[in-house]
C-alpha positions as CSV (number, residue, x, y, z in Angstrom):
1,X,78.3,108.2,123.8
2,X,80.8,110.8,123.9
3,X,80.6,113.1,127.1
4,X,78.5,116.4,126.7
5,X,80.3,119.4,126.2
6,X,80.6,121.6,129.4
7,X,78.3,124.5,129.8
8,X,77.5,127.5,131.9
9,X,74.9,126.9,134.8
10,X,72.5,129.4,133.7
11,X,70.3,129.0,136.6
12,X,73.2,129.8,139.1
13,X,74.3,132.9,136.7
14,X,70.9,134.3,137.0
15,X,70.6,133.8,140.9
16,X,74.0,135.5,141.2
17,X,73.0,138.4,138.8
18,X,69.8,138.9,140.6
19,X,71.7,139.0,144.0
20,X,74.1,141.8,142.4
21,X,71.3,143.9,141.3
22,X,71.9,143.4,137.7
23,X,69.0,143.3,134.9
24,X,66.7,140.6,135.5
25,X,64.5,138.2,133.2
26,X,65.4,135.0,131.3
27,X,68.8,134.5,129.8
28,X,68.6,134.5,126.2
29,X,70.7,134.3,123.1
30,X,73.5,132.3,124.8
31,X,76.5,132.2,122.2
32,X,80.0,130.9,123.0
33,X,82.7,133.3,121.6
34,X,85.6,132.0,119.8
35,X,88.9,133.5,120.8
36,X,92.2,132.1,122.2
37,X,92.6,128.7,123.6
38,X,92.8,129.4,127.1
39,X,89.5,131.0,128.5
40,X,85.7,130.7,128.0
41,X,83.8,133.6,126.6
42,X,80.0,133.5,126.5
43,X,77.7,136.0,125.1
44,X,74.2,136.4,126.3
45,X,71.3,138.8,126.8
46,X,69.1,139.4,129.7
47,X,66.9,142.4,130.7
48,X,67.5,144.1,127.5
49,X,71.2,144.3,127.9
50,X,74.2,142.2,126.4
51,X,76.6,140.6,128.6
52,X,80.0,138.8,127.9
53,X,81.0,136.1,130.7
54,X,84.6,135.3,131.1
55,X,85.9,132.4,133.0
56,X,89.0,130.2,133.0
57,X,89.2,127.1,130.7
58,X,87.0,124.1,131.3
59,X,90.2,122.3,132.2
60,X,91.4,124.9,134.9
61,X,95.1,125.3,135.3
62,X,96.6,126.0,138.6
63,X,96.9,129.8,138.0
64,X,93.6,130.3,136.1
65,X,91.6,131.7,139.1
66,X,94.1,134.0,140.2
67,X,94.6,135.4,136.7
68,X,91.1,136.1,136.3
69,X,90.8,137.9,139.7
70,X,93.8,140.0,138.6
71,X,91.9,140.8,135.2
72,X,89.0,142.0,137.3
73,X,90.9,144.3,139.4
74,X,92.7,145.7,136.1
75,X,89.6,146.2,134.2
76,X,88.0,148.1,137.3
77,X,91.1,150.2,137.7
78,X,91.1,151.1,134.1
79,X,87.5,152.6,134.0
80,X,87.8,156.4,132.8
81,X,91.3,155.9,131.6
82,X,92.5,156.5,128.0
83,X,93.1,152.9,127.6
84,X,90.4,151.3,125.2
85,X,89.2,148.3,127.4
86,X,85.9,146.2,128.0
87,X,83.8,147.8,130.7
88,X,83.7,145.5,133.7
89,X,80.1,145.1,134.8
90,X,80.3,142.7,137.8
91,X,83.0,140.4,139.2
92,X,82.5,137.1,140.9
93,X,85.8,136.0,142.6
94,X,84.1,133.2,144.4
95,X,84.9,129.7,143.0
96,X,81.7,128.2,144.1
97,X,78.9,130.2,142.4
98,X,78.9,128.4,139.1
99,X,80.4,125.2,140.0
100,X,83.5,123.7,138.6
101,X,85.7,125.8,140.7
102,X,86.0,128.8,138.4
103,X,85.8,132.3,139.2
104,X,84.1,134.6,136.7
105,X,83.1,138.2,135.6
106,X,80.7,140.0,133.4
107,X,81.8,142.7,131.0
108,X,80.4,144.8,128.2
109,X,80.2,143.6,124.8
110,X,82.7,145.4,122.5
111,X,81.3,147.0,119.4
112,X,84.3,146.1,117.3
113,X,86.1,143.4,115.2
114,X,89.2,141.4,115.4
115,X,91.3,141.9,112.5
116,X,92.9,138.6,112.4
117,X,89.5,136.9,111.6
118,X,88.2,139.4,109.0
119,X,88.1,143.0,107.7
120,X,85.1,145.2,107.0
121,X,84.8,146.7,103.7
122,X,86.2,149.9,105.1
123,X,89.4,148.3,106.2
124,X,89.9,145.9,103.5
125,X,89.5,148.4,100.8
126,X,91.8,151.2,102.0
127,X,95.6,150.7,102.7
128,X,95.6,154.0,104.4
129,X,93.1,152.8,107.0
130,X,95.1,149.5,107.6
131,X,98.3,151.7,108.1
132,X,96.4,153.9,110.6
133,X,95.2,150.7,112.4
134,X,98.9,149.6,112.9
135,X,99.6,153.1,114.5
136,X,96.6,152.9,116.5
137,X,97.5,149.8,118.0
138,X,100.8,151.4,119.2
139,X,98.6,154.4,120.6
140,X,96.6,152.0,122.7
141,X,99.6,150.2,124.3
142,X,101.4,153.5,124.9
143,X,98.2,154.7,126.8
144,X,98.5,151.7,128.9
145,X,102.1,152.3,129.5
146,X,101.5,155.8,130.7
147,X,98.9,154.9,133.4
148,X,99.9,155.7,136.9
149,X,99.5,152.1,138.4
150,X,100.1,153.5,142.0
151,X,97.3,156.0,141.4
152,X,94.8,153.7,140.2
153,X,95.2,151.2,142.9
154,X,97.4,148.6,141.2
155,X,100.7,149.2,143.1
156,X,100.6,145.7,144.5
157,X,99.8,143.9,141.1
158,X,103.1,142.3,140.2
159,X,106.6,142.6,141.4
160,X,108.5,145.2,139.4
161,X,111.8,144.8,141.5
162,X,113.8,142.4,139.4
163,X,111.3,142.0,136.7
164,X,113.7,141.7,133.9
165,X,116.2,139.7,135.9
166,X,113.8,136.8,136.6
167,X,112.2,136.6,133.1
168,X,114.5,134.1,131.5
169,X,114.7,131.6,134.6
170,X,111.0,132.1,135.2
171,X,109.8,131.0,131.7
172,X,112.4,128.2,131.3
173,X,110.7,126.9,134.8
174,X,107.5,127.2,133.1
175,X,108.8,125.2,130.1
176,X,109.9,122.4,132.6
177,X,106.8,122.2,134.3
178,X,105.0,121.1,131.2
179,X,106.3,117.6,132.0
180,X,103.4,117.1,134.2
181,X,100.9,116.6,131.3
182,X,100.9,113.0,130.6
183,X,102.4,112.0,127.2
184,X,104.3,115.1,126.6
185,X,107.8,114.1,125.2
186,X,109.3,117.3,126.4
187,X,110.1,120.5,124.3
188,X,111.9,120.2,120.9
189,X,112.8,123.9,120.3
190,X,116.0,124.7,118.2
191,X,118.0,127.4,119.7
192,X,116.3,127.5,123.1
193,X,119.4,127.5,125.1
194,X,121.2,130.1,122.9
195,X,118.3,132.6,123.1
196,X,118.3,132.2,126.6
197,X,121.8,132.9,127.0
198,X,121.8,136.0,124.8
199,X,118.9,137.5,126.8
200,X,120.8,137.0,129.9
201,X,123.8,138.5,128.6
202,X,122.2,141.6,127.0
203,X,119.5,142.7,129.6
204,X,118.9,146.3,130.1
205,X,120.3,147.7,133.4
206,X,117.2,149.7,134.1
207,X,113.5,150.4,133.4
208,X,110.7,152.5,134.4
209,X,107.8,150.3,135.9
210,X,104.4,150.5,134.5
211,X,101.4,148.3,133.5
212,X,102.1,145.7,131.0
213,X,99.3,143.8,129.3
214,X,101.6,140.9,128.8
215,X,100.1,139.3,125.5
216,X,99.9,142.4,123.4
217,X,99.3,141.4,119.8
218,X,96.7,141.9,116.8
219,X,94.6,138.9,117.9
220,X,93.9,140.5,121.3
221,X,92.7,143.7,120.0
222,X,89.3,144.9,118.8
223,X,88.9,147.7,116.4
224,X,86.1,150.0,115.5
225,X,83.9,149.3,112.4
226,X,83.8,153.0,111.5
227,X,87.6,153.7,111.7
228,X,91.0,152.4,112.3
229,X,90.8,153.2,116.0
230,X,91.3,150.5,118.8
231,X,87.8,149.7,120.3
232,X,89.1,147.6,123.1
233,X,92.3,145.6,124.4
234,X,91.1,142.1,125.3
235,X,92.4,138.9,127.3
236,X,94.2,140.7,130.4
237,X,95.1,137.6,132.2
238,X,98.7,138.3,132.0
239,X,98.7,141.8,133.1
240,X,101.1,142.8,135.6
241,X,103.2,145.8,136.9
242,X,106.6,145.3,135.0
243,X,108.2,146.7,132.1
244,X,105.7,148.3,129.4
245,X,108.2,148.1,126.7
246,X,107.9,144.2,126.6
247,X,104.4,145.0,125.2
248,X,105.8,146.9,122.2
249,X,108.5,144.1,121.9
250,X,105.6,141.6,121.8
251,X,103.8,143.5,119.2
252,X,107.0,143.9,117.2
253,X,107.6,140.0,117.5
254,X,104.3,139.1,116.3
255,X,103.8,141.8,113.4
256,X,102.4,140.1,110.4
257,X,105.2,139.2,108.0
258,X,103.6,136.1,106.6
259,X,105.7,133.6,108.4
260,X,105.0,131.5,111.4
261,X,106.0,134.1,113.8
262,X,103.0,136.0,112.9
263,X,100.3,135.3,115.6
264,X,97.0,135.2,113.8
265,X,97.7,137.9,111.2
266,X,95.0,136.6,109.1
267,X,93.9,139.2,106.3
268,X,96.3,141.8,107.5
269,X,99.2,139.6,106.6
270,X,98.0,139.5,103.0
271,X,96.2,142.8,102.3
272,X,99.3,144.9,103.1
273,X,99.5,148.6,104.0
274,X,100.6,148.0,107.6
275,X,103.4,150.3,109.1
276,X,106.9,148.9,109.4
277,X,108.1,147.8,112.7
278,X,110.3,150.9,112.5
279,X,107.4,153.0,112.1
280,X,105.7,151.3,115.1
281,X,108.7,152.1,117.5
282,X,108.9,155.6,116.2
283,X,105.1,156.2,117.0
284,X,105.7,154.8,120.5
285,X,108.8,157.1,120.9
286,X,106.5,160.2,120.3
287,X,104.3,159.2,123.4
288,X,106.9,158.2,125.8
289,X,110.1,159.2,127.6
290,X,111.3,155.5,128.1
291,X,114.7,154.7,126.6
292,X,113.8,152.7,123.4
293,X,117.5,151.8,122.5
294,X,117.1,148.1,123.6
295,X,114.1,147.3,121.6
296,X,115.9,144.2,119.9
297,X,116.1,142.7,123.2
298,X,112.5,143.1,124.2
299,X,111.3,141.7,120.9
300,X,113.7,138.6,121.5
301,X,112.3,138.2,125.0
302,X,108.8,138.4,123.5
303,X,109.6,135.6,121.1
304,X,111.0,133.6,123.9
305,X,108.3,134.1,126.4
306,X,105.4,133.7,123.9
307,X,106.9,130.6,122.2
308,X,107.1,129.0,125.7
309,X,103.4,130.0,126.5
310,X,102.2,128.3,123.2
311,X,104.2,125.3,123.8
312,X,102.2,124.8,126.9
313,X,99.0,124.2,124.7
314,X,101.2,121.5,122.8
315,X,101.8,120.0,126.0
316,X,98.2,120.1,127.1
317,X,97.1,118.4,123.8
318,X,99.2,115.2,124.4
319,X,97.2,115.0,127.7
320,X,93.8,115.4,126.0
321,X,93.4,119.1,127.5
322,X,93.5,120.8,124.3
323,X,92.7,119.9,120.6
324,X,95.6,118.2,118.9
325,X,95.5,120.1,115.8
326,X,95.6,123.5,117.9
327,X,98.7,122.2,119.9
328,X,100.5,121.3,116.6
329,X,99.7,124.7,115.2
330,X,100.8,126.5,118.2
331,X,104.0,124.3,118.5
332,X,104.9,125.2,114.8
333,X,104.2,129.0,115.7
334,X,106.6,128.7,118.9
335,X,109.2,127.3,116.5
336,X,108.6,130.2,114.2
337,X,109.0,132.6,117.0
338,X,112.4,131.2,118.2
339,X,113.5,131.4,114.5
340,X,112.6,135.1,114.6
341,X,114.3,135.6,118.0
342,X,117.6,134.2,116.4
343,X,117.2,136.5,113.2
344,X,116.8,139.4,115.5
345,X,119.8,138.4,117.5
346,X,121.8,138.2,114.4
347,X,120.7,141.8,113.3
348,X,121.3,143.5,116.4
């Protein structure tokens, strides 16, 4: 017989919630949420309220718990800011509460939709609304980059000194580490060395530190049902204090074009009406004093970094820690991102 699917220990969760003074009663309407390949999301109801629990993947990575603890801090610090985000309700940095060695937190359920999955009638039927959605995605990330990370208590999150200088070596080391996964034959990514060399040779000399989401694309955005505004930026596990322009580069690198470099473009890839990449950069420029002259470099770095991250799931699939079909899909997407990086280098 196959092994039973992993699940949340609801009795342990209820006991912890009682100790935290959260709404009591039976836990009902438990529903796993689909989204991403890294972390576990479960929506449930208790005491007349809806909660979303977030923990690391069932097969925890070495950095899973530290990443979730950082998410907890960031979401707490963003309360009351102009940055759209899920409200943090309670956090459990203790690895022993639910078993399995995973920390977790509870957040508000976001009243919104992900545009890479489907579009409501309002958004599907009006190209002007879709155009405004693209600009709203820029507005949200510009608001994040404008946060004073020192003032909100996140001055010790990340190491901004040398942030750009260490990116290439840091992610090449990450790629090399995938050899720990049994059965993984190693990366086969055309252009890897050339892109890495170009990034090191053309790195911006200076930048203004700030909060960076670290994985900013449409698949990590929830939009409002009644308009084009962003309801929440989600999946904060890679947030750090670094160079916020990398978030804009990430959005540009993954912007729907119908090719393999598009990360979950979904309906937005086919419906049309979205702003051009030039419009996205111009919109950001209206809201910042940062120097945007090197945006090609940030876009290439985003392709490089995200491609390596996605290759990690491909490697885990060889070891049975991720579905093979997902690993294959993300490997193909990684190759598309490196192809896009080479095109962007040729254009610069």
